N, C-alpha and C positions, 0 to 999 in steps of 0.2 A: 504493500500500500504506500510505503514511503516514496517509491519511485513512480507510482502511477497517479494519474489524474483522478481526483475524487469526483466522479460523475454526479453524485447526488448533490454536491455543492454547486456545480455548474447549473443543474436543473433548478434548484431552489433559488439561486441567485437570478436565474432567468425568469422564474415565476414572479419574484419581487419586482423586477423591471417591467415585465409584461403588464402587471397590475398598474404600475405607475405611469408608463408611457404608452399605454394602449387602452386597456379595459376601463380603468377608472374614469379618465376624461370623457370617453365615449358614452359610458353609462350615465355620467353626470349630465351630459348634454341631452341625452335621449329622455331620461327619467324626469328631468326638470319640467317637461311639458305634460307630465301626467300627475294625477292627484288621487292616489289610492293608498290604502294602508301598507300594502307590500312594497310599492315603489318608494314611499316615504321611509319605510324601514331600511331599505337598501341604501337610499341616499344618506340616511343618518349614519350608517356604518362606513360609508365611503368618504366621510369627513372626519377631521380631528375633533376630539372632545373639546368643548369650549374651555373647560378648566379641570375640575376634579372628575376622575373616572377614566375609563379606557374603552375605546371602540376598536373595531377591526382595523381601521386605517392608521391607528396609532402604532401598529406593529411594524409598519413598513420601514420606518427609519431605524428602530432598534435592530431589525433583522439585517439591514445593511451593515451596521456596525458589527454585529455578531458574526456575520459571514466573513467580513474582512479579517476577523480574528481567527476563524477556523483555518484559513489558508496559511497563516503565519508559521506554524510549526513545520509545514511542508516547505514553504518558500525560503525560510531562514535556516533550514536544517544544515546546509553546508557551512554557514557562518557559525552556527552554534557548535558544530563539531570541530571548528578550527581549520577546516579545509580551505577556507578563503581568508585572506588577511583582514584584520579588524578594520583597517582603513577603507577597504572596499565595502564592508558591511555598513560602516558609518555613512559613506557616500550614498549608498542605495537608500538607506533609511531617511536621511536628510533630504535627498532629492525627491523621494515619494511624498514626504511631508509637505515640501514647498509646492510641488505640482498640484497636489490635492487642495491645498489651501488657496492657491491662486485660482484654480478652477471653481472653487466654492465662491470666490468673490466675483467671478465672471457670471456664474449661474444665478446668484441671488444677492450679490453685494454691489451691483451697479458699477463694476470696474470698467466696463466698456463705455460708460458714459463719458469717461475722462474728465469728470467734474468732482473734485475732492469733497465738496460739500455734501454730495449724495452717496459717497462711498460708505458701505457697511462692511467693516473688515472681518467680522466674525458672526456669520448669520446663516450657515448652510450645513446640510448633512455631510458633504464632502469634507468640510473643515472639522466637524466632529469626528469623522473617521480618521482624519490626519492626526488629530490630537491624541486620540485613543491609540492609534497605530504607533506613534512615536514613543509613548510611555510604555506600551506593552512590548515593543521591540527591544527597548533598552533592558526591560526586565528579563526577557527571554535570552538575550545575548549575554546577560550577566551569568547565565547558566545556573540561575537560582533553582533550588529544589522546590517541589510542589508545596511543601509547608510554608516556605519563605514567600512563594508567589501568593498563596492564600492570605498570609499575614499582611503582605504589602497592599493587597486589594481591600482587605478589611480596613486598613489605615486610610485608604482613599475614600471609602464609604464614610468613615468617621470624619474625614476632612470636610466632606460636604454636610453631613448630618448635624454635627455639633454646632457650627455657626447658624445653621438653619433653625435649630431648636432654641438657641440662646438669643437670637436677634430677629425681630420681625415675626411674621405669622405665615400662613399658607394661603393668603389671598393674592389676587393678581397684582395689587398695588403695594402690599405690605411685606411680601416675602423677601428675604435677605438676598437671594440669588439675583432677583431683579434689581435690587438696590445696588449691588456690585456692578452689574452691567451698566446701569445708568451712570454710576460714578466713573467707570473706566472709559466707556464709549460715548457717553453723552448723547448728542444729537445723531451720532452715527450708529445708534443701537439697532434700529429697525423696529419690528413689532415689539412693543413693550410688554406683551404678555409672555414672551419667550425669554429665556436666560441661557447664556452660553459659557461665561467665564467660570463661575463656580461649578456648574454641571460638568465641566471638563473632567473633574475627578471621576464622575460616574460614567462619562463616555468611555474613559479608560477601563473601568470595571466591565462594562458591556463588551468591549473589544477583547479584554482578557478572558472573559467567560467563553467567548467564541474560541479563543486560543486554547482554553482548557478542553473544549470539545475536540479540537484538532489533535491535542496531545492524547486524549483518550482513544481517538480513532487510530492513531499511530501505534498504540500499544500492541495491537494484534495485526500482524503483517497482512493477512488476507481478510476480506470482509466477513464478519461473523455476527450472528444474532446477539451474542453476548455484549457486543459493543453497543448495539441499538438499545438493549435493555439498560445498560449503564447510563446512556445518554437520556433515556426517558425517565429513569429514576431520579437523576439530578434535576431534570426538568420539573418533575412533580414537587420535589423538595423546594425548589426555587419559587414555584408558583404559590405554594402554601406559605412560604416565608414572606413573599411579597404581600400577600393578602393579609397576613398577620401583622406585618409591619405597617400596612396601610391603615390599621385601626388607630395608629398613633401619628404616622406621617402619611398623609393622603397620597394616593397614586395620581400623580400629575405629570403628564408627559411633557408639557410645555416648559417646565423647569427641571425635568429629569430627576425627580425625587428618587431617593434610595429605594423606596418600596416599589416604584415603577421600574427601576433598574432590575431588581430581582424578579419581579413578576413578568416583565417582558422577556427577559433572558430565559426564564423557565419555559415560556411559550416557544421561544426559538430553539431550545434544546429538544422540545417535543417534535418540532417540525423537522429538524435535522435527523432525529432518530427515525421518524417515519420515512423520510426520503431515503436515508441510508439503507434501511431495511428493504424497501421496495426496489431501489435501483441498484445498489451495490451488492446486497446480499442475495436477493431473489433474482437479480439481473433482468428486471422488467424495464426495458428502455423505450420500446416503440411509442407508447402513448405520451412520453415526456421529452423525447430527444429534440423536438422542435424548439423547446424553451432554451436550448443552448445557443440559439441564434441571438437571444438577448443576454444570456448568462456569460458567454465567453467574450463579449465586448460590452461589458456592463458600464464602464466609464463612458464609452462613446454613446451608448444608448441614453444614459442619464443626461450627459452634457448637451447632446444635440436635442433630445426631447424637451429639455427645459429652457433652451436658449434660442433655437431656430424655429421659426414659424413657417411651415409650408402651406398654410391655408391660402395664401395669395396665389400660389401655383395651382392649387385645386380650383379655386374660384375662377381663375383666368381661362380655364378650359371647360367649366361646367356652370357658369353663371346663368345659362338658359334653363337650368333645372330648378332655379329658385322658386318659380310659381308652382311647380309640380310638388316640391317637398314642403312648401309653406313654412310653418314654424320649425320644421325639422331640418331645414336647410343648414342651420348651424351644426347639427349633428353630422350631416353629410360632409361638411368642411372639416370637422374634427376627425371623422373617420379617415378622410383623405390625407390629412396632415400626418397622422400617426401611421398610416399605411405606407407613406413615402419613407418614413423612418424605418419601418420594418423591411422595406425593399432594400434600403441601404445596408442594413445589418445582415440581411440574407445574402447579398452579394459579397460582403466581407467574409461571412461565414463560409460560403462555398469556395471562395478563393483562398481560404485559410489565412486571412488577414486579421490578426488579433492584436489590438492596441493594449499594451500593458504599461503600467507606470512603475 
């Protein structure tokens, strides 16, 4: 397994991207024109929780961070074993951190406006991944044993939890994490209901928990049901721990509370356990292999999907259909937009062009 690609990870990553840059925006556009209990229920789950609580769509970002961690024990194995010089490892880690951080500013930080007054330096999922990756990579490359890794991440949870409990509350305007963001970033903060600086501690815990899953998978050289059971067991423990902690510190994704960190990671463990068992152990590939089109070029899919709008291309060749589609013409444009992205990714996949950072 150490030298083979983890197919379940490619598929799960692909599912996450498919939801983000295809299914969700199309469903939102289509269902927004309906008014029924089932459509409203779907729309509710396809949006982030306003504050306290957890919806289906709140899992997308934690899953991104978690999956970036899963791949780390595989990607960094040569560096951990000392087969590659430490300077090369440092270069790889710092370069990936910088590229992800800059891409985050392009996607959601207004970097391409070239107007400093509108720049939001820390405001995106890619930057959360970058931060968590940097901290976790340093921990793994230090060759710390598992107990040390666990202790370090407990310390990270405490670094977030203690100030949150001692200062402020858990309201959108009174929480300490939000106050820190306002103090450091001021008018460059972005959405004031989100926090990024203090939650960086918990971003790192989420990525490390993914790395823990990767380390568990590497324990047994060939795919084995025992691995899936271990992953699922940890998932259940984390879900219960998150819910229990949530009675004291609410589950709030927007400020990445510690209870949310454990709860969402537990769900991620359950998902990778399920996909690992189906795809890697049972070798059932056919129904899922198409998701690799997204999963093996995930950064390209995310960056293009979030920054480039192909709707004008679709409209320039189909504006005559507007009277026919009526209020659903916007859905048609949305479908066309993300279908063009899918076409680009498909061409890259078939030509074996994979962009890695």
